[in-house]
C-alpha positions as CSV (number, residue, x, y, z in Angstrom):
1,X,103.0,88.3,89.8
2,X,99.7,87.3,87.7
3,X,98.5,83.8,88.4
4,X,97.8,83.2,84.9
5,X,101.6,83.9,84.1
6,X,102.4,81.9,87.1
7,X,100.6,79.0,85.8
8,X,101.5,79.2,82.3
9,X,105.0,77.7,82.3
10,X,103.7,74.7,84.2
11,X,100.8,74.0,82.0
12,X,103.3,74.3,78.9
13,X,105.6,71.7,80.4
14,X,102.8,69.3,81.1
15,X,101.5,69.5,77.6
16,X,104.8,69.0,76.3
17,X,105.4,65.8,78.5
18,X,102.1,64.6,77.2
19,X,102.4,65.9,73.5
20,X,105.5,67.3,72.4
21,X,103.5,68.3,69.2
22,X,100.6,69.9,71.0
23,X,103.2,72.2,73.0
24,X,104.3,73.5,69.7
25,X,100.9,74.9,68.6
26,X,100.4,78.7,69.8
27,X,98.2,79.3,72.8
28,X,97.8,75.8,73.5
29,X,98.6,76.5,77.1
30,X,96.6,79.8,77.5
31,X,94.8,79.8,80.6
32,X,91.7,82.2,81.7
33,X,89.7,82.6,84.8
34,X,86.2,80.8,85.1
35,X,83.0,82.6,85.7
36,X,82.8,81.2,89.3
37,X,80.3,78.5,88.5
38,X,80.4,75.9,90.8
39,X,82.2,72.3,89.6
40,X,84.3,74.4,86.9
41,X,87.1,75.5,89.2
42,X,88.9,78.8,89.2
43,X,91.1,78.7,86.2
44,X,90.5,76.9,82.9
45,X,92.9,75.7,80.0
46,X,91.0,75.7,76.8
47,X,93.9,75.0,74.3
48,X,93.7,71.2,74.4
49,X,90.4,70.6,72.9
50,X,91.5,72.5,69.7
51,X,95.0,70.9,69.7
52,X,93.6,67.5,69.9
53,X,91.4,68.2,67.0
54,X,94.2,69.4,65.0
55,X,96.4,66.7,65.9
56,X,93.7,64.0,65.4
57,X,94.1,62.9,69.1
58,X,91.3,61.9,71.8
59,X,90.6,65.4,73.7
60,X,89.9,63.8,76.9
61,X,92.9,61.5,76.7
62,X,95.1,64.5,75.9
63,X,93.7,66.3,78.6
64,X,94.0,63.4,81.2
65,X,97.5,63.0,80.4
66,X,98.5,66.7,80.6
67,X,96.6,66.7,83.9
68,X,98.8,63.7,85.3
69,X,102.0,65.9,84.5
70,X,100.8,69.1,85.6
71,X,102.6,70.0,88.9
72,X,100.6,71.9,91.4
73,X,101.9,71.2,94.3
74,X,100.7,73.6,96.9
75,X,98.8,75.6,94.6
76,X,95.7,73.3,93.8
77,X,94.4,70.2,91.8
78,X,93.3,69.9,88.2
79,X,90.3,67.9,86.8
80,X,89.2,67.1,83.3
81,X,85.5,68.2,82.4
82,X,83.6,67.9,79.4
83,X,85.0,67.1,76.0
84,X,88.5,68.0,77.2
85,X,88.6,71.0,79.3
86,X,91.2,71.1,82.0
87,X,89.8,73.0,85.1
88,X,92.2,73.9,87.8
89,X,91.1,74.3,91.6
90,X,93.2,76.5,93.8
91,X,93.3,75.7,97.4
92,X,91.9,78.2,99.9
93,X,95.5,78.0,101.9
94,X,97.2,79.1,98.5
95,X,94.7,81.8,97.7
96,X,95.0,83.3,101.2
97,X,98.8,83.2,100.8
98,X,98.4,84.9,97.9
99,X,96.3,87.7,99.0
100,X,98.5,88.2,102.0
101,X,101.7,88.8,99.7
102,X,99.7,91.2,97.1
103,X,97.6,93.3,99.5
104,X,99.8,93.2,102.8
105,X,103.2,92.1,101.8
106,X,106.2,92.4,99.2
107,X,103.6,92.9,96.4
108,X,101.4,95.5,97.5
109,X,103.2,98.6,95.7
110,X,101.5,97.2,92.4
111,X,99.1,94.7,93.9
112,X,100.8,91.9,91.9
113,X,101.0,93.6,88.5
114,X,104.0,93.4,86.4
115,X,106.4,96.3,86.3
116,X,106.2,98.1,82.9
117,X,109.4,99.9,82.3
118,X,108.8,102.4,79.2
119,X,108.3,106.1,78.3
120,X,104.9,106.6,77.0
121,X,103.5,109.8,75.5
122,X,99.8,110.0,76.1
123,X,98.1,112.9,73.7
124,X,94.5,113.7,75.1
125,X,91.8,116.1,76.1
126,X,93.2,118.8,73.4
127,X,90.4,121.4,73.2
128,X,90.2,124.1,71.1
129,X,91.3,127.2,72.9
130,X,89.0,129.7,70.9
131,X,86.2,128.3,72.9
132,X,84.9,126.8,75.9
133,X,85.0,123.1,76.6
134,X,82.0,121.1,75.8
135,X,80.9,117.5,76.2
136,X,82.8,116.4,73.0
137,X,86.0,116.7,75.2
138,X,84.9,114.6,78.0
139,X,85.6,111.3,76.5
140,X,89.3,112.1,75.5
141,X,90.0,113.6,78.6
142,X,88.8,111.0,81.2
143,X,89.9,108.0,78.8
144,X,93.5,109.5,78.7
145,X,93.5,110.1,82.4
146,X,92.6,106.6,83.1
147,X,95.1,105.2,80.9
148,X,97.8,107.7,82.3
149,X,96.9,106.6,85.8
150,X,97.2,102.7,84.8
151,X,100.7,103.2,83.0
152,X,101.7,105.3,85.9
153,X,100.7,102.4,88.5
154,X,102.9,99.9,86.8
155,X,105.9,102.0,86.5
156,X,106.0,103.5,83.3
157,X,107.5,107.1,82.5
158,X,104.4,108.9,81.5
159,X,104.6,112.3,79.8
160,X,101.2,113.9,79.6
161,X,100.6,116.1,76.4
162,X,97.7,118.5,76.2
163,X,97.7,119.3,72.4
164,X,95.6,122.1,72.5
165,X,94.2,124.1,69.4
166,X,95.9,127.5,69.9
167,X,96.8,128.7,66.3
168,X,95.0,129.8,63.3
169,X,92.2,131.2,61.4
170,X,90.0,131.0,64.5
171,X,92.3,133.2,66.6
172,X,92.7,135.9,64.1
173,X,88.9,135.8,64.0
174,X,88.6,136.6,67.5
175,X,91.0,139.0,68.0
176,X,89.4,141.0,65.1
177,X,86.1,140.9,66.8
178,X,87.7,141.7,70.2
179,X,89.5,144.7,68.7
180,X,85.9,146.0,67.3
181,X,84.4,145.9,71.1
182,X,84.6,148.6,73.5
183,X,83.3,146.6,76.2
184,X,85.5,143.6,76.3
185,X,88.3,143.2,78.7
186,X,90.1,140.0,77.9
187,X,91.6,140.1,81.6
188,X,88.3,139.7,83.1
189,X,86.3,137.6,80.4
190,X,84.2,134.6,81.7
191,X,82.3,133.8,78.5
192,X,84.7,132.8,75.8
193,X,81.9,130.8,73.9
194,X,79.7,133.8,73.5
195,X,82.6,135.8,72.0
196,X,83.5,133.1,69.4
197,X,80.2,132.5,68.3
198,X,79.7,136.3,67.6
199,X,83.0,136.4,65.9
200,X,82.2,133.2,63.8
201,X,78.8,134.8,62.5
202,X,80.6,137.9,61.5
203,X,83.3,135.7,59.6
204,X,80.8,133.9,57.9
205,X,78.4,136.8,56.8
206,X,80.9,139.8,56.5
207,X,83.4,139.6,53.9
208,X,85.3,142.7,54.9
209,X,85.7,141.2,58.5
210,X,86.8,137.8,57.2
211,X,89.5,139.5,55.3
212,X,90.6,141.3,58.4
213,X,90.7,138.3,60.4
214,X,92.9,136.5,57.9
215,X,95.0,139.7,58.0
216,X,95.3,139.2,61.7
217,X,96.3,135.6,61.2
218,X,99.3,137.0,59.3
219,X,100.3,139.4,62.0
220,X,99.9,136.9,64.5
221,X,102.3,134.6,62.7
222,X,104.7,137.5,61.9
223,X,104.9,137.7,65.7
224,X,103.4,141.5,66.0
225,X,103.7,142.3,69.7
226,X,100.3,143.8,70.2
227,X,98.6,141.0,68.4
228,X,100.5,138.5,70.5
229,X,99.6,140.0,73.4
230,X,95.8,139.6,72.7
231,X,96.2,136.0,71.4
232,X,98.2,135.1,74.6
233,X,95.1,136.8,76.8
234,X,92.7,134.9,75.0
235,X,94.6,131.6,75.7
236,X,95.1,132.4,79.1
237,X,91.4,132.9,79.6
238,X,90.7,129.5,77.9
239,X,93.3,127.6,79.7
240,X,92.2,128.7,83.2
241,X,88.7,127.7,82.1
242,X,90.1,124.2,81.2
243,X,92.1,123.8,84.2
244,X,89.0,124.3,86.5
245,X,87.3,121.5,84.7
246,X,90.2,119.3,84.9
247,X,90.4,120.2,88.6
248,X,86.7,119.3,89.0
249,X,86.8,116.2,87.2
250,X,89.9,115.2,89.2
251,X,92.3,114.6,86.2
252,X,95.6,114.9,86.2
253,X,96.6,117.4,83.5
254,X,98.3,120.6,84.5
255,X,99.1,124.0,82.7
256,X,102.8,122.3,82.7
257,X,101.3,119.6,80.2
258,X,99.9,121.8,77.6
259,X,102.0,121.7,74.4
260,X,99.9,123.2,71.5
261,X,99.8,123.7,67.9
262,X,101.7,126.7,68.1
263,X,104.6,124.9,69.8
264,X,105.7,123.4,66.5
265,X,105.4,126.4,64.2
266,X,109.2,126.5,63.9
267,X,109.7,123.1,63.1
268,X,107.1,122.9,60.1
269,X,109.6,123.8,57.6
270,X,111.8,121.1,58.7
271,X,108.9,118.5,58.5
272,X,108.7,119.5,54.8
273,X,112.6,119.0,54.2
274,X,112.6,115.7,55.8
275,X,109.6,114.2,53.6
276,X,111.7,115.7,50.5
277,X,114.7,113.9,51.7
278,X,112.5,110.7,52.1
279,X,111.2,111.3,48.4
280,X,107.7,111.1,49.5
281,X,106.7,114.8,49.1
282,X,105.1,115.9,45.8
283,X,103.4,119.2,44.7
284,X,99.9,118.8,43.7
285,X,98.0,122.0,42.3
286,X,100.6,124.1,44.2
287,X,100.2,122.2,47.4
288,X,102.8,120.1,49.1
289,X,101.3,116.7,49.8
290,X,102.3,112.9,50.3
291,X,100.3,110.6,48.2
292,X,99.0,107.4,50.6
293,X,97.8,104.7,48.2
294,X,97.3,102.3,50.9
295,X,94.2,104.2,51.8
296,X,92.8,104.7,48.0
297,X,89.4,103.0,49.0
298,X,88.6,105.7,52.0
299,X,89.0,108.3,49.1
300,X,87.1,106.8,46.3
301,X,87.8,108.2,43.1
302,X,89.8,111.0,44.8
303,X,93.3,111.2,45.3
304,X,94.6,109.7,48.5
305,X,96.6,112.9,49.5
306,X,97.9,113.7,52.7
307,X,98.2,117.6,52.8
308,X,101.1,118.9,54.5
309,X,101.4,122.6,53.2
310,X,98.8,124.2,51.3
311,X,99.3,126.5,48.1
312,X,100.4,129.6,49.4
313,X,102.5,128.5,52.5
314,X,99.9,127.8,54.8
315,X,100.6,124.6,56.8
316,X,97.8,122.5,58.2
317,X,97.0,120.1,61.1
318,X,99.0,117.2,59.5
319,X,102.1,119.1,59.3
320,X,101.7,120.0,63.1
321,X,101.1,116.5,63.9
322,X,104.2,115.4,61.8
323,X,106.4,117.9,63.6
324,X,104.7,116.6,67.3
325,X,106.1,112.9,66.5
326,X,109.5,114.4,65.6
327,X,109.5,116.0,68.8
328,X,108.0,113.1,71.1
329,X,110.4,110.7,69.3
330,X,113.5,112.7,69.1
331,X,113.3,115.0,72.3
332,X,111.0,113.2,74.8
333,X,112.4,109.7,73.6
334,X,108.8,108.0,73.5
335,X,108.8,104.4,73.2
336,X,105.1,104.5,72.7
337,X,102.7,107.4,71.8
338,X,99.0,106.9,72.5
339,X,96.4,109.2,70.7
340,X,93.4,109.6,72.3
341,X,90.9,111.0,69.7
342,X,87.6,110.5,68.3
343,X,87.2,107.6,66.0
344,X,86.2,110.0,63.4
345,X,89.8,110.8,63.0
346,X,90.6,107.3,62.2
347,X,91.7,108.1,58.7
348,X,93.8,111.1,59.4
349,X,95.8,108.9,61.8
350,X,96.2,105.9,59.5
351,X,97.6,108.5,57.1
352,X,99.9,110.1,59.8
353,X,101.5,107.1,60.9
354,X,101.8,105.7,57.3
355,X,103.8,109.0,56.0
356,X,105.6,109.0,59.3
357,X,106.8,105.6,58.7
358,X,108.0,106.2,55.1
359,X,109.4,109.6,56.1
360,X,111.5,108.0,58.8
361,X,110.1,109.8,61.6
362,X,110.1,107.0,63.9
363,X,111.3,103.2,63.9
364,X,110.4,100.7,66.2
365,X,108.4,102.9,68.7
366,X,104.7,102.2,68.8
367,X,102.1,104.8,67.8
368,X,98.7,103.7,68.4
369,X,95.1,105.6,67.8
370,X,92.9,105.2,70.9
371,X,89.8,105.7,69.2
372,X,86.6,106.4,70.9
373,X,82.7,106.7,70.0
374,X,80.4,109.7,70.5
375,X,78.5,110.6,73.5
376,X,74.4,110.7,72.4
377,X,71.4,111.8,73.6
378,X,68.3,109.6,74.3
379,X,67.3,110.1,70.7
380,X,70.6,108.6,69.6
381,X,72.2,111.8,68.4
382,X,75.0,113.7,69.4
383,X,74.3,115.3,72.5
384,X,72.8,118.4,72.6
385,X,71.0,121.0,74.7
386,X,67.2,121.2,74.2
387,X,67.5,124.1,71.8
388,X,70.2,122.2,69.8
389,X,73.2,123.8,70.9
390,X,76.6,122.3,72.0
391,X,76.3,121.2,75.9
392,X,79.0,123.1,77.7
393,X,81.3,120.6,79.9
394,X,81.4,122.7,83.0
395,X,77.5,122.9,82.9
396,X,77.1,119.0,82.4
397,X,79.5,118.4,85.4
398,X,77.5,120.8,87.3
399,X,74.0,119.5,86.7
400,X,75.3,115.7,87.7
401,X,76.7,117.2,90.9
402,X,73.7,118.8,91.6
403,X,71.3,116.0,90.9
404,X,73.5,113.6,93.0
405,X,73.3,116.1,96.1
406,X,69.3,116.1,95.6
407,X,69.4,112.3,95.8
408,X,71.6,112.2,98.9
409,X,69.5,114.6,100.6
410,X,66.5,112.4,99.7
411,X,68.4,109.8,101.2
412,X,69.4,111.7,104.2
413,X,66.2,113.1,105.1
414,X,65.1,109.5,105.8
415,X,67.7,108.6,108.5
416,X,67.3,108.9,111.9
417,X,68.3,112.4,113.1
418,X,71.5,111.3,114.7
419,X,72.6,109.6,111.6
420,X,71.9,112.5,109.1
421,X,74.9,114.0,107.3
422,X,75.3,117.6,107.6
423,X,74.9,119.9,104.7
424,X,78.6,120.2,104.0
425,X,78.8,116.3,103.8
426,X,76.0,116.1,101.3
427,X,77.8,118.6,99.2
428,X,81.0,116.4,99.3
429,X,78.8,113.3,98.6
430,X,77.1,114.9,95.8
431,X,80.4,116.5,94.2
432,X,82.0,113.1,94.4
433,X,79.3,110.8,93.2
434,X,78.1,113.2,90.5
435,X,81.7,113.2,89.0
436,X,82.4,109.6,89.5
437,X,78.8,108.6,88.0
438,X,79.6,110.7,84.8
439,X,83.3,109.1,84.4
440,X,82.4,105.6,85.4
441,X,79.4,105.6,82.9
442,X,81.8,106.6,80.0
443,X,84.8,104.5,81.2
444,X,82.8,101.3,81.5
445,X,81.8,101.3,77.9
446,X,84.0,100.2,75.3
447,X,85.5,103.2,74.0
448,X,84.9,102.4,70.5
449,X,81.2,102.6,70.9
450,X,78.8,105.2,71.1
451,X,76.7,105.4,74.1
452,X,73.4,107.2,75.4
453,X,74.0,109.8,78.2
454,X,71.4,109.1,80.7
455,X,72.1,110.9,84.2
456,X,69.3,109.0,86.2
457,X,70.9,105.6,85.2
458,X,74.5,106.7,86.2
459,X,73.1,107.8,89.4
460,X,71.6,104.4,90.1
461,X,73.0,102.4,93.4
462,X,72.3,99.1,91.7
463,X,74.0,97.7,88.7
464,X,77.2,98.5,87.2
465,X,77.5,102.0,88.3
466,X,79.9,104.3,90.3
467,X,77.5,104.9,92.9
468,X,77.1,101.0,93.4
469,X,81.1,100.7,93.4
470,X,81.6,103.5,95.7
471,X,79.2,102.3,98.1
472,X,80.8,98.8,98.3
473,X,84.2,100.5,99.5
474,X,82.1,102.5,101.9
475,X,80.5,99.4,103.2
476,X,83.9,97.2,103.2
477,X,85.3,100.2,105.4
478,X,82.3,100.6,107.8
479,X,82.5,96.9,108.8
480,X,86.2,97.5,109.8
481,X,85.4,100.6,111.4
482,X,82.4,99.1,113.4
483,X,84.9,96.3,114.8
484,X,87.2,98.9,116.1
485,X,90.3,97.0,114.7
486,X,91.2,99.2,111.9
487,X,92.4,103.0,112.7
488,X,92.9,103.6,108.8
489,X,95.6,101.0,109.0
490,X,95.8,97.3,108.7
491,X,97.6,97.4,112.2
492,X,95.3,95.0,114.1
493,X,95.3,92.4,111.3
494,X,98.9,92.1,110.2
495,X,99.6,88.9,111.9
496,X,96.5,87.0,110.5
497,X,97.2,84.3,108.1
498,X,94.4,83.9,105.5
499,X,93.0,80.3,104.7
500,X,89.7,80.3,102.9
501,X,87.1,77.5,103.6
502,X,84.0,79.0,102.7
503,X,83.0,79.2,98.8
504,X,82.0,83.0,99.4
505,X,85.3,83.7,100.8
506,X,87.2,81.7,98.1
507,X,85.4,83.3,95.5
508,X,86.0,86.7,96.5
509,X,89.9,85.9,97.3
510,X,90.3,84.5,93.6
511,X,88.6,87.8,92.3
512,X,90.8,90.0,94.0
513,X,93.8,88.0,92.6
514,X,92.7,88.6,89.1
515,X,93.8,92.1,89.3
516,X,97.1,91.8,87.4
517,X,95.6,90.3,84.7
518,X,92.9,92.7,84.1
519,X,95.4,95.6,84.5
520,X,97.5,94.1,81.7
521,X,94.7,93.9,79.4
522,X,93.8,97.6,80.1
523,X,97.2,98.8,79.1
524,X,97.6,96.3,76.2
525,X,94.4,97.2,74.4
526,X,94.1,100.8,75.9
527,X,90.5,100.0,76.8
528,X,89.7,101.2,80.4
529,X,86.2,99.3,80.4
530,X,88.2,96.0,81.4
531,X,88.9,97.5,84.3
532,X,85.2,98.6,85.4
533,X,84.0,95.2,84.4
534,X,86.5,93.8,86.8
535,X,85.7,96.2,89.5
536,X,82.0,95.4,89.2
537,X,83.0,91.5,89.7
538,X,84.9,92.6,93.0
539,X,81.7,94.4,94.2
540,X,79.3,91.5,93.3
541,X,81.7,89.1,94.8
542,X,82.1,91.2,98.3
543,X,78.0,91.3,98.3
544,X,77.6,87.7,98.0
545,X,80.5,87.2,100.5
546,X,79.0,89.7,103.1
547,X,75.3,88.2,102.8
548,X,76.9,84.7,103.1
549,X,79.3,84.8,105.6
550,X,79.1,86.7,109.4
551,X,81.9,88.9,110.1
552,X,81.6,90.7,113.5
553,X,79.3,88.1,115.0
554,X,81.9,85.2,114.2
555,X,84.2,83.7,116.2
556,X,87.4,85.8,116.9
557,X,89.6,83.8,114.6
558,X,87.1,83.7,111.7
559,X,86.2,87.4,112.3
560,X,89.5,88.8,112.2
561,X,90.0,86.7,109.0
562,X,87.0,88.2,107.3
563,X,87.9,91.5,108.3
564,X,91.3,91.3,106.6
565,X,89.4,90.0,103.6
566,X,87.2,93.3,103.9
567,X,90.3,95.2,104.2
568,X,91.9,93.7,101.0
569,X,88.4,94.2,99.1
570,X,88.3,97.9,100.5
571,X,92.0,98.5,98.9
572,X,91.1,96.8,95.8
573,X,88.0,99.1,95.3
574,X,89.9,102.2,96.1
575,X,93.0,101.4,94.0
576,X,90.8,100.5,90.9
577,X,88.7,103.4,91.1
578,X,91.4,105.6,91.7
579,X,92.9,104.3,88.5
580,X,89.4,105.6,86.8
581,X,90.2,109.0,88.6
582,X,87.1,108.1,90.6
583,X,87.3,109.4,94.4
584,X,86.0,107.2,97.2
585,X,84.0,108.5,100.3
586,X,84.5,106.9,103.7
587,X,80.7,107.6,104.2
588,X,77.9,107.8,101.9
C-alpha cells in the first residue's frame, strides 16, 4: 500500500479531532513526500496552513493540536515547523519493515502499488501503412507502450490497438503505380517509402494517373480480388517492416494488435444511422455532418462541423473513429480508452468525444486523448534529415545503437586487457543503451512538450539519462556479485531484517517506498515522465548511499543489511526501467 494512502486517514482523524470544520475542507489532509532536506522529515502535511487561514485560526496552534492527536505509533513522529507545516519523520525500523514487505514479502508482486481492475483500450503507434515508419511515429509508440506496461503491472486488463492507416486514396495511388511497373515484386519489396514518393509525385502531377488511382480505390472498396490481393501484399510488406521496428524498440505490439481503418468499413453506415437516430446528423452542402457549437472558437468564422460522410458517399476518418468507439465500447467492453496521438489532433478528439457522447456511443466510460508534442532538431524545427527529408525511424534507431557501440568501445579500450568486453558484448551494450537512450530521453519529458533530439546528450552517463540509470542498476548488481551472496536471487538475504540508522540508508529506503504513489500518478495522468523523474531520484539516492555507506568492508550484519538494500534498489531500477520498455544489463 502507498505510504501516503496509509497516513491520510490518520491525518484526517487528527484534524477532525482538532477542528471538525477544518476536516471538511477538501485536501486538508493531503500529504506529500519532502525533498529530503534535513529537518523537514520524510512527509509533509501542507493543508493546515490554508485551512487555518480560511477558518481564521492560528495555523501554528492548529498544527500543534493536529500533531497531538496524530496517531503515528510504530510509524514515526510529527513535528510542527515554519508557519504551520506538519512534518512526519518515519522511523528507520518502520521503513526497513516496509522495504521487507514490499520488495521481499507479500507485496512484492506490485511493489506496494494498488491493484487496478478495469478494462483499458490503448490506441497507439498507428502508422500509415502506405509508407515506412518515420520519427513522427516514435512518440506515440513508446509513450503508448509505457502506459500499457504500467497498466498491466497494476493488474488492468489492457487491450492494445494499433489503429493503422490501411485504407483510402493512398492505396489506390500505390496500386496504380505498382501496376505500371515491371520491375516491382511486392513479395520482395524492401523500400516502400521510395515507391510511395514516386506514386505521390505522379498523383500530384498527372491528372490521368490521379483519376486511375481513384478508380483503383473504387475497385478496392468493391472487393475486386486482384486489387485486394495487391492491397494485402502492400500491407504485409509494411506490417513486417513495422514489426521489425517494434521488436528492435522492445515494445509489446504484435500483429495480433493491428486493427486498422479497413476493419470498420462495414460499420460506417451504422454510424450514420445511429447519429440520425440521435437527431444530431445534418446535411450541409451534400455532406453529412454534425455541428459542434462548443468548439466555435476553434473554427473562427467557419462552421464548427464534424465531417462524417462526404458528398458522394465517401466516409472520412471521423466516421472510422466513431465506428472504432462503437467497437471498443460494445465489443471490447472498454471502461477506459486512451488515444496516444499528436497534440495537433486535439480539436479532432475533442469533437470526436463530443459527437460520440451526444450520439450515445458511450456512457460513463472514460475517453482520453493522450496528447504529445513533436520531436525537433537543434534548430527547434521538426526533426528532418540534412536534405530536409523525413527521417526514417529504423535509421534513427540504428544510428543511436551505432553511436552507443562506439562510445562503449572507447571506454572498453581503456580497460585492462583481462577486463575488456568481447565484440559481441559491446554490440549488446550498444544496442540496449542506444534504444534505451532514445526512449528515456523522450519519456522523461512531459509528453505535451516539444523537445530537441540530441543524441550525444542522450548517451551521457551523467544526469537524467538512460545510461546513468542503467549503470546505477549494473553497479547495484555488481556489489552483490562481488559479495558472492546473490546468485541471481536473494537467497542469502531472506532472513535479514532491515533497520536504517544512517541518513543515506534512510533516505534511499524512503525513496524506494515512493514507487506506488509515483506509479499511481503515471496512470492517472498518462504521463510517464513522472516515473522517469522518480527513477532518477532513486539512482541519485543510491549514489549518495553508495558513497556514504561502506558495504563490503562493513561488519557482517551491517554488510548484509546494506546488500539487501542494494538488492531492493536494483529490483526497483530494473522494474521501473522495464515499465518504460528499457532493458537493463548485468554488465556495461
